[in-house]
PDB file with one MODEL, atoms N, CA, C and O in Angstrom:
MODEL        1
ATOM      1  N   UNK A   1      33.309 -29.236 -15.207  1.00  0.00           N
ATOM      2  CA  UNK A   1      33.562 -30.622 -15.444  1.00  0.00           C
ATOM      3  C   UNK A   1      32.283 -31.400 -15.712  1.00  0.00           C
ATOM      4  O   UNK A   1      31.236 -30.835 -16.026  1.00  0.00           O
ATOM      5  N   UNK A   2      32.400 -32.668 -15.583  1.00  0.00           N
ATOM      6  CA  UNK A   2      31.303 -33.590 -15.877  1.00  0.00           C
ATOM      7  C   UNK A   2      30.090 -33.332 -14.983  1.00  0.00           C
ATOM      8  O   UNK A   2      28.957 -33.312 -15.466  1.00  0.00           O
ATOM      9  N   UNK A   3      30.317 -33.137 -13.706  1.00  0.00           N
ATOM     10  CA  UNK A   3      29.203 -32.912 -12.774  1.00  0.00           C
ATOM     11  C   UNK A   3      28.480 -31.620 -13.108  1.00  0.00           C
ATOM     12  O   UNK A   3      27.256 -31.556 -12.991  1.00  0.00           O
ATOM     13  N   UNK A   4      29.203 -30.595 -13.518  1.00  0.00           N
ATOM     14  CA  UNK A   4      28.572 -29.335 -13.902  1.00  0.00           C
ATOM     15  C   UNK A   4      27.630 -29.546 -15.092  1.00  0.00           C
ATOM     16  O   UNK A   4      26.555 -28.948 -15.138  1.00  0.00           O
ATOM     17  N   UNK A   5      28.018 -30.386 -16.050  1.00  0.00           N
ATOM     18  CA  UNK A   5      27.158 -30.685 -17.197  1.00  0.00           C
ATOM     19  C   UNK A   5      25.875 -31.378 -16.746  1.00  0.00           C
ATOM     20  O   UNK A   5      24.804 -31.129 -17.300  1.00  0.00           O
ATOM     21  N   UNK A   6      25.982 -32.241 -15.748  1.00  0.00           N
ATOM     22  CA  UNK A   6      24.809 -32.968 -15.261  1.00  0.00           C
ATOM     23  C   UNK A   6      23.827 -32.067 -14.533  1.00  0.00           C
ATOM     24  O   UNK A   6      22.646 -32.399 -14.433  1.00  0.00           O
ATOM     25  N   UNK A   7      24.288 -30.944 -14.029  1.00  0.00           N
ATOM     26  CA  UNK A   7      23.414 -30.040 -13.284  1.00  0.00           C
ATOM     27  C   UNK A   7      22.394 -29.353 -14.186  1.00  0.00           C
ATOM     28  O   UNK A   7      21.326 -28.963 -13.715  1.00  0.00           O
ATOM     29  N   UNK A   8      22.699 -29.198 -15.468  1.00  0.00           N
ATOM     30  CA  UNK A   8      21.790 -28.511 -16.379  1.00  0.00           C
ATOM     31  C   UNK A   8      21.661 -29.276 -17.695  1.00  0.00           C
ATOM     32  O   UNK A   8      22.170 -28.820 -18.719  1.00  0.00           O
ATOM     33  N   UNK A   9      20.991 -30.427 -17.690  1.00  0.00           N
ATOM     34  CA  UNK A   9      20.832 -31.183 -18.936  1.00  0.00           C
ATOM     35  C   UNK A   9      19.874 -30.468 -19.886  1.00  0.00           C
ATOM     36  O   UNK A   9      18.988 -29.739 -19.441  1.00  0.00           O
ATOM     37  N   UNK A  10      20.045 -30.669 -21.172  1.00  0.00           N
ATOM     38  CA  UNK A  10      19.152 -30.096 -22.175  1.00  0.00           C
ATOM     39  C   UNK A  10      17.922 -30.990 -22.276  1.00  0.00           C
ATOM     40  O   UNK A  10      17.985 -32.084 -22.838  1.00  0.00           O
ATOM     41  N   UNK A  11      16.815 -30.525 -21.735  1.00  0.00           N
ATOM     42  CA  UNK A  11      15.584 -31.314 -21.741  1.00  0.00           C
ATOM     43  C   UNK A  11      14.498 -30.663 -22.598  1.00  0.00           C
ATOM     44  O   UNK A  11      13.317 -30.978 -22.456  1.00  0.00           O
ATOM     45  N   UNK A  12      14.903 -29.755 -23.486  1.00  0.00           N
ATOM     46  CA  UNK A  12      13.937 -29.101 -24.369  1.00  0.00           C
ATOM     47  C   UNK A  12      13.228 -30.161 -25.207  1.00  0.00           C
ATOM     48  O   UNK A  12      13.874 -31.015 -25.814  1.00  0.00           O
ATOM     49  N   UNK A  13      11.916 -30.102 -25.237  1.00  0.00           N
ATOM     50  CA  UNK A  13      11.145 -31.038 -26.041  1.00  0.00           C
ATOM     51  C   UNK A  13      10.874 -32.376 -25.380  1.00  0.00           C
ATOM     52  O   UNK A  13      10.239 -33.238 -25.988  1.00  0.00           O
ATOM     53  N   UNK A  14      11.330 -32.574 -24.165  1.00  0.00           N
ATOM     54  CA  UNK A  14      11.087 -33.830 -23.457  1.00  0.00           C
ATOM     55  C   UNK A  14       9.902 -33.628 -22.523  1.00  0.00           C
ATOM     56  O   UNK A  14       9.905 -32.729 -21.682  1.00  0.00           O
ATOM     57  N   UNK A  15       8.898 -34.467 -22.682  1.00  0.00           N
ATOM     58  CA  UNK A  15       7.736 -34.356 -21.807  1.00  0.00           C
ATOM     59  C   UNK A  15       8.122 -34.769 -20.389  1.00  0.00           C
ATOM     60  O   UNK A  15       8.932 -35.680 -20.217  1.00  0.00           O
ATOM     61  N   UNK A  16       7.556 -34.117 -19.368  1.00  0.00           N
ATOM     62  CA  UNK A  16       7.941 -34.410 -17.979  1.00  0.00           C
ATOM     63  C   UNK A  16       7.793 -35.869 -17.577  1.00  0.00           C
ATOM     64  O   UNK A  16       8.539 -36.335 -16.716  1.00  0.00           O
ATOM     65  N   UNK A  17       6.869 -36.597 -18.159  1.00  0.00           N
ATOM     66  CA  UNK A  17       6.662 -37.991 -17.759  1.00  0.00           C
ATOM     67  C   UNK A  17       7.188 -38.980 -18.792  1.00  0.00           C
ATOM     68  O   UNK A  17       6.842 -40.160 -18.747  1.00  0.00           O
ATOM     69  N   UNK A  18       8.016 -38.518 -19.718  1.00  0.00           N
ATOM     70  CA  UNK A  18       8.538 -39.403 -20.759  1.00  0.00           C
ATOM     71  C   UNK A  18       9.458 -40.458 -20.162  1.00  0.00           C
ATOM     72  O   UNK A  18      10.167 -40.197 -19.190  1.00  0.00           O
ATOM     73  N   UNK A  19       9.442 -41.662 -20.753  1.00  0.00           N
ATOM     74  CA  UNK A  19      10.303 -42.758 -20.322  1.00  0.00           C
ATOM     75  C   UNK A  19      10.720 -43.526 -21.567  1.00  0.00           C
ATOM     76  O   UNK A  19       9.918 -43.709 -22.482  1.00  0.00           O
ATOM     77  N   UNK A  20      11.950 -43.970 -21.605  1.00  0.00           N
ATOM     78  CA  UNK A  20      12.472 -44.653 -22.789  1.00  0.00           C
ATOM     79  C   UNK A  20      11.753 -45.966 -23.087  1.00  0.00           C
ATOM     80  O   UNK A  20      11.599 -46.344 -24.248  1.00  0.00           O
ATOM     81  N   UNK A  21      11.319 -46.654 -22.046  1.00  0.00           N
ATOM     82  CA  UNK A  21      10.649 -47.944 -22.211  1.00  0.00           C
ATOM     83  C   UNK A  21       9.285 -47.852 -21.530  1.00  0.00           C
ATOM     84  O   UNK A  21       9.209 -47.439 -20.373  1.00  0.00           O
ATOM     85  N   UNK A  22       8.212 -48.226 -22.215  1.00  0.00           N
ATOM     86  CA  UNK A  22       6.876 -48.088 -21.628  1.00  0.00           C
ATOM     87  C   UNK A  22       6.561 -49.172 -20.590  1.00  0.00           C
ATOM     88  O   UNK A  22       5.712 -50.029 -20.834  1.00  0.00           O
ATOM     89  N   UNK A  23       7.226 -49.142 -19.453  1.00  0.00           N
ATOM     90  CA  UNK A  23       6.982 -50.110 -18.383  1.00  0.00           C
ATOM     91  C   UNK A  23       6.264 -49.421 -17.230  1.00  0.00           C
ATOM     92  O   UNK A  23       6.525 -48.257 -16.929  1.00  0.00           O
ATOM     93  N   UNK A  24       5.368 -50.145 -16.597  1.00  0.00           N
ATOM     94  CA  UNK A  24       4.630 -49.600 -15.461  1.00  0.00           C
ATOM     95  C   UNK A  24       4.670 -50.611 -14.326  1.00  0.00           C
ATOM     96  O   UNK A  24       4.390 -51.791 -14.533  1.00  0.00           O
ATOM     97  N   UNK A  25       5.018 -50.154 -13.126  1.00  0.00           N
ATOM     98  CA  UNK A  25       5.019 -50.998 -11.927  1.00  0.00           C
ATOM     99  C   UNK A  25       5.752 -52.316 -12.137  1.00  0.00           C
ATOM    100  O   UNK A  25       5.164 -53.385 -11.972  1.00  0.00           O
ATOM    101  N   UNK A  26       7.020 -52.248 -12.497  1.00  0.00           N
ATOM    102  CA  UNK A  26       7.790 -53.458 -12.773  1.00  0.00           C
ATOM    103  C   UNK A  26       8.529 -53.992 -11.548  1.00  0.00           C
ATOM    104  O   UNK A  26       9.182 -55.032 -11.632  1.00  0.00           O
ATOM    105  N   UNK A  27       8.439 -53.310 -10.430  1.00  0.00           N
ATOM    106  CA  UNK A  27       9.131 -53.772  -9.231  1.00  0.00           C
ATOM    107  C   UNK A  27       8.204 -54.642  -8.390  1.00  0.00           C
ATOM    108  O   UNK A  27       6.983 -54.483  -8.415  1.00  0.00           O
ATOM    109  N   UNK A  28       8.797 -55.542  -7.662  1.00  0.00           N
ATOM    110  CA  UNK A  28       8.009 -56.409  -6.789  1.00  0.00           C
ATOM    111  C   UNK A  28       7.726 -55.673  -5.476  1.00  0.00           C
ATOM    112  O   UNK A  28       8.459 -54.746  -5.128  1.00  0.00           O
ATOM    113  N   UNK A  29       6.704 -56.056  -4.756  1.00  0.00           N
ATOM    114  CA  UNK A  29       6.451 -55.442  -3.454  1.00  0.00           C
ATOM    115  C   UNK A  29       7.544 -55.836  -2.454  1.00  0.00           C
ATOM    116  O   UNK A  29       8.125 -56.917  -2.555  1.00  0.00           O
ATOM    117  N   UNK A  30       7.814 -54.966  -1.506  1.00  0.00           N
ATOM    118  CA  UNK A  30       8.776 -55.286  -0.453  1.00  0.00           C
ATOM    119  C   UNK A  30       8.236 -56.427   0.401  1.00  0.00           C
ATOM    120  O   UNK A  30       7.038 -56.507   0.670  1.00  0.00           O
ATOM    121  N   UNK A  31       9.142 -57.307   0.823  1.00  0.00           N
ATOM    122  CA  UNK A  31       8.755 -58.413   1.689  1.00  0.00           C
ATOM    123  C   UNK A  31       9.895 -58.696   2.659  1.00  0.00           C
ATOM    124  O   UNK A  31      11.061 -58.736   2.264  1.00  0.00           O
ATOM    125  N   UNK A  32       9.556 -58.892   3.920  1.00  0.00           N
ATOM    126  CA  UNK A  32      10.549 -59.232   4.928  1.00  0.00           C
ATOM    127  C   UNK A  32      10.952 -60.680   4.724  1.00  0.00           C
ATOM    128  O   UNK A  32      10.099 -61.546   4.527  1.00  0.00           O
ATOM    129  N   UNK A  33      12.242 -60.945   4.771  1.00  0.00           N
ATOM    130  CA  UNK A  33      12.714 -62.304   4.586  1.00  0.00           C
ATOM    131  C   UNK A  33      14.032 -62.522   5.301  1.00  0.00           C
ATOM    132  O   UNK A  33      14.547 -61.623   5.966  1.00  0.00           O
ATOM    133  N   UNK A  34      14.573 -63.722   5.160  1.00  0.00           N
ATOM    134  CA  UNK A  34      15.854 -64.058   5.764  1.00  0.00           C
ATOM    135  C   UNK A  34      16.927 -63.226   5.079  1.00  0.00           C
ATOM    136  O   UNK A  34      16.933 -63.087   3.856  1.00  0.00           O
ATOM    137  N   UNK A  35      17.828 -62.679   5.873  1.00  0.00           N
ATOM    138  CA  UNK A  35      18.859 -61.804   5.339  1.00  0.00           C
ATOM    139  C   UNK A  35      20.169 -62.052   6.067  1.00  0.00           C
ATOM    140  O   UNK A  35      20.206 -62.771   7.065  1.00  0.00           O
ATOM    141  N   UNK A  36      21.235 -61.459   5.568  1.00  0.00           N
ATOM    142  CA  UNK A  36      22.531 -61.550   6.240  1.00  0.00           C
ATOM    143  C   UNK A  36      22.575 -60.599   7.427  1.00  0.00           C
ATOM    144  O   UNK A  36      21.968 -59.529   7.401  1.00  0.00           O
ATOM    145  N   UNK A  37      23.289 -60.994   8.455  1.00  0.00           N
ATOM    146  CA  UNK A  37      23.530 -60.066   9.555  1.00  0.00           C
ATOM    147  C   UNK A  37      24.559 -59.050   9.073  1.00  0.00           C
ATOM    148  O   UNK A  37      25.207 -59.259   8.048  1.00  0.00           O
ATOM    149  N   UNK A  38      24.708 -57.967   9.798  1.00  0.00           N
ATOM    150  CA  UNK A  38      25.696 -56.956   9.429  1.00  0.00           C
ATOM    151  C   UNK A  38      27.093 -57.570   9.407  1.00  0.00           C
ATOM    152  O   UNK A  38      27.884 -57.300   8.504  1.00  0.00           O
ATOM    153  N   UNK A  39      27.385 -58.388  10.393  1.00  0.00           N
ATOM    154  CA  UNK A  39      28.704 -59.038  10.462  1.00  0.00           C
ATOM    155  C   UNK A  39      28.939 -59.936   9.251  1.00  0.00           C
ATOM    156  O   UNK A  39      30.025 -59.924   8.672  1.00  0.00           O
ATOM    157  N   UNK A  40      27.925 -60.718   8.863  1.00  0.00           N
ATOM    158  CA  UNK A  40      28.062 -61.599   7.702  1.00  0.00           C
ATOM    159  C   UNK A  40      28.261 -60.801   6.412  1.00  0.00           C
ATOM    160  O   UNK A  40      29.063 -61.178   5.558  1.00  0.00           O
ATOM    161  N   UNK A  41      27.533 -59.709   6.281  1.00  0.00           N
ATOM    162  CA  UNK A  41      27.645 -58.892   5.074  1.00  0.00           C
ATOM    163  C   UNK A  41      29.024 -58.266   4.951  1.00  0.00           C
ATOM    164  O   UNK A  41      29.558 -58.147   3.849  1.00  0.00           O
ATOM    165  N   UNK A  42      29.602 -57.866   6.072  1.00  0.00           N
ATOM    166  CA  UNK A  42      30.906 -57.197   6.050  1.00  0.00           C
ATOM    167  C   UNK A  42      32.084 -58.172   6.061  1.00  0.00           C
ATOM    168  O   UNK A  42      33.220 -57.764   5.819  1.00  0.00           O
ATOM    169  N   UNK A  43      31.833 -59.431   6.333  1.00  0.00           N
ATOM    170  CA  UNK A  43      32.902 -60.411   6.498  1.00  0.00           C
ATOM    171  C   UNK A  43      33.857 -60.465   5.306  1.00  0.00           C
ATOM    172  O   UNK A  43      35.070 -60.522   5.506  1.00  0.00           O
ATOM    173  N   UNK A  44      33.356 -60.449   4.091  1.00  0.00           N
ATOM    174  CA  UNK A  44      34.203 -60.547   2.901  1.00  0.00           C
ATOM    175  C   UNK A  44      34.512 -59.200   2.261  1.00  0.00           C
ATOM    176  O   UNK A  44      35.101 -59.150   1.181  1.00  0.00           O
ATOM    177  N   UNK A  45      34.128 -58.124   2.903  1.00  0.00           N
ATOM    178  CA  UNK A  45      34.419 -56.799   2.344  1.00  0.00           C
ATOM    179  C   UNK A  45      35.914 -56.530   2.408  1.00  0.00           C
ATOM    180  O   UNK A  45      36.556 -56.848   3.408  1.00  0.00           O
ATOM    181  N   UNK A  46      36.480 -55.945   1.348  1.00  0.00           N
ATOM    182  CA  UNK A  46      37.903 -55.614   1.377  1.00  0.00           C
ATOM    183  C   UNK A  46      38.240 -54.610   2.479  1.00  0.00           C
ATOM    184  O   UNK A  46      39.340 -54.628   3.032  1.00  0.00           O
ATOM    185  N   UNK A  47      37.279 -53.732   2.792  1.00  0.00           N
ATOM    186  CA  UNK A  47      37.520 -52.734   3.843  1.00  0.00           C
ATOM    187  C   UNK A  47      36.192 -52.341   4.478  1.00  0.00           C
ATOM    188  O   UNK A  47      35.177 -52.209   3.795  1.00  0.00           O
ATOM    189  N   UNK A  48      36.217 -52.157   5.801  1.00  0.00           N
ATOM    190  CA  UNK A  48      35.035 -51.689   6.518  1.00  0.00           C
ATOM    191  C   UNK A  48      35.487 -50.938   7.760  1.00  0.00           C
ATOM    192  O   UNK A  48      36.609 -51.114   8.237  1.00  0.00           O
ATOM    193  N   UNK A  49      34.601 -50.102   8.273  1.00  0.00           N
ATOM    194  CA  UNK A  49      34.872 -49.354   9.500  1.00  0.00           C
ATOM    195  C   UNK A  49      33.545 -48.985  10.143  1.00  0.00           C
ATOM    196  O   UNK A  49      32.615 -48.570   9.452  1.00  0.00           O
ATOM    197  N   UNK A  50      33.453 -49.129  11.431  1.00  0.00           N
ATOM    198  CA  UNK A  50      32.253 -48.777  12.197  1.00  0.00           C
ATOM    199  C   UNK A  50      30.997 -49.429  11.624  1.00  0.00           C
ATOM    200  O   UNK A  50      29.925 -48.823  11.626  1.00  0.00           O
ATOM    201  N   UNK A  51      31.126 -50.659  11.134  1.00  0.00           N
ATOM    202  CA  UNK A  51      29.973 -51.377  10.617  1.00  0.00           C
ATOM    203  C   UNK A  51      29.537 -50.952   9.226  1.00  0.00           C
ATOM    204  O   UNK A  51      28.427 -51.281   8.808  1.00  0.00           O
ATOM    205  N   UNK A  52      30.379 -50.232   8.499  1.00  0.00           N
ATOM    206  CA  UNK A  52      30.042 -49.755   7.160  1.00  0.00           C
ATOM    207  C   UNK A  52      31.065 -50.236   6.149  1.00  0.00           C
ATOM    208  O   UNK A  52      32.223 -50.467   6.498  1.00  0.00           O
ATOM    209  N   UNK A  53      30.647 -50.392   4.891  1.00  0.00           N
ATOM    210  CA  UNK A  53      31.577 -50.718   3.817  1.00  0.00           C
ATOM    211  C   UNK A  53      32.414 -49.483   3.497  1.00  0.00           C
ATOM    212  O   UNK A  53      31.885 -48.372   3.461  1.00  0.00           O
ATOM    213  N   UNK A  54      33.696 -49.664   3.266  1.00  0.00           N
ATOM    214  CA  UNK A  54      34.568 -48.591   2.802  1.00  0.00           C
ATOM    215  C   UNK A  54      34.781 -48.826   1.311  1.00  0.00           C
ATOM    216  O   UNK A  54      35.227 -49.899   0.905  1.00  0.00           O
ATOM    217  N   UNK A  55      34.461 -47.819   0.497  1.00  0.00           N
ATOM    218  CA  UNK A  55      34.605 -47.942  -0.955  1.00  0.00           C
ATOM    219  C   UNK A  55      35.457 -46.798  -1.486  1.00  0.00           C
ATOM    220  O   UNK A  55      35.535 -45.740  -0.860  1.00  0.00           O
ATOM    221  N   UNK A  56      36.096 -47.000  -2.635  1.00  0.00           N
ATOM    222  CA  UNK A  56      36.910 -45.927  -3.205  1.00  0.00           C
ATOM    223  C   UNK A  56      36.039 -44.755  -3.662  1.00  0.00           C
ATOM    224  O   UNK A  56      34.905 -44.943  -4.100  1.00  0.00           O
ATOM    225  N   UNK A  57      36.578 -43.567  -3.554  1.00  0.00           N
ATOM    226  CA  UNK A  57      35.905 -42.372  -4.047  1.00  0.00           C
ATOM    227  C   UNK A  57      35.888 -42.443  -5.570  1.00  0.00           C
ATOM    228  O   UNK A  57      36.920 -42.702  -6.188  1.00  0.00           O
ATOM    229  N   UNK A  58      34.713 -42.214  -6.187  1.00  0.00           N
ATOM    230  CA  UNK A  58      34.638 -42.315  -7.643  1.00  0.00           C
ATOM    231  C   UNK A  58      34.364 -40.977  -8.320  1.00  0.00           C
ATOM    232  O   UNK A  58      34.542 -40.862  -9.532  1.00  0.00           O
ATOM    233  N   UNK A  59      33.940 -39.969  -7.577  1.00  0.00           N
ATOM    234  CA  UNK A  59      33.696 -38.643  -8.136  1.00  0.00           C
ATOM    235  C   UNK A  59      34.566 -37.655  -7.385  1.00  0.00           C
ATOM    236  O   UNK A  59      34.559 -37.609  -6.155  1.00  0.00           O
ATOM    237  N   UNK A  60      35.304 -36.876  -8.129  1.00  0.00           N
ATOM    238  CA  UNK A  60      36.172 -35.887  -7.478  1.00  0.00           C
ATOM    239  C   UNK A  60      35.595 -34.506  -7.591  1.00  0.00           C
ATOM    240  O   UNK A  60      36.190 -33.546  -7.101  1.00  0.00           O
TER     241      UNK A  60
ENDMDL
END
């Protein structure tokens, strides 16, 4: 199936460090800031259990 195809992509001719867009260090540094509590984050979730979000399975 699809996952089996992803296990062995054809990378012949692709340099190990190749990237589609020539960007370097585009992420911001991590910074501690005000955030939601676990309870606040889960409050509007359609489903949760044991403090975690419950999401539908997308890969079979």
